[in-house]
C-alpha positions as CSV (number, residue, x, y, z in Angstrom):
1,M,-29.4,52.3,127.5
2,Q,-30.4,56.0,127.9
3,A,-33.2,57.4,125.8
4,P,-32.1,59.8,123.1
5,I,-32.8,63.5,123.4
6,T,-34.4,63.7,119.9
7,V,-35.4,61.2,117.2
8,T,-36.0,61.5,113.5
9,I,-39.4,60.7,111.9
10,P,-38.2,57.2,110.9
11,E,-36.9,56.5,114.4
12,A,-40.2,57.8,116.0
13,V,-42.1,55.5,113.7
14,K,-39.9,52.6,114.9
15,F,-40.2,53.4,118.6
16,S,-44.0,54.1,118.6
17,G,-45.4,51.8,116.0
18,L,-47.3,54.7,114.4
19,S,-47.0,55.3,110.7
20,K,-45.0,57.9,109.0
21,T,-48.2,59.4,107.6
22,R,-49.7,59.6,111.1
23,F,-46.6,61.5,112.3
24,Y,-47.0,64.1,109.7
25,E,-50.7,64.5,110.5
26,L,-49.8,64.9,114.2
27,L,-47.2,67.6,113.3
28,K,-49.7,69.4,111.0
29,R,-52.4,69.4,113.8
30,G,-49.8,70.6,116.4
31,D,-50.1,67.5,118.5
32,L,-46.3,67.1,118.2
33,T,-43.7,69.7,117.7
34,A,-40.7,69.2,115.5
35,R,-37.4,71.1,115.1
36,K,-35.4,71.4,112.0
37,A,-31.6,70.8,112.0
38,G,-30.7,71.4,108.4
39,R,-32.7,68.9,106.4
40,R,-33.4,66.7,109.4
41,T,-36.8,66.9,111.2
42,L,-36.3,66.1,114.9
43,I,-38.8,65.3,117.6
44,A,-38.0,65.6,121.3
45,F,-38.1,62.0,122.7
46,S,-39.8,63.4,125.8
47,D,-42.6,65.0,123.6
48,L,-43.1,61.6,121.9
49,Q,-43.4,59.8,125.2
50,A,-45.8,62.5,126.5
51,Y,-48.0,62.2,123.4
52,L,-48.1,58.4,123.7
53,A,-48.9,58.6,127.4
54,S,-51.8,61.0,126.7
55,L,-53.5,58.4,124.5
56,P,-56.6,56.7,126.0
57,A,-56.0,53.3,127.5
58,Y,-57.3,50.2,125.7
59,K,-60.4,48.8,127.3
60,P,-61.5,45.4,126.0
61,E,-65.1,44.8,125.5
62,A,-66.7,42.9,128.4
């Protein structure tokens, strides 16, 4: 299955595991950019992937 071009906030929450509140915080801070199509808020899937890839890697305590 090919990745979608854009996702809605609920879809982004599902794909990423982040909360809806966290997404609105990221949008407000400018960490993610959204587009409006009528009433729908869309996030480019590539932007979501890039944001998640930029997060620090988990390093368990030794």
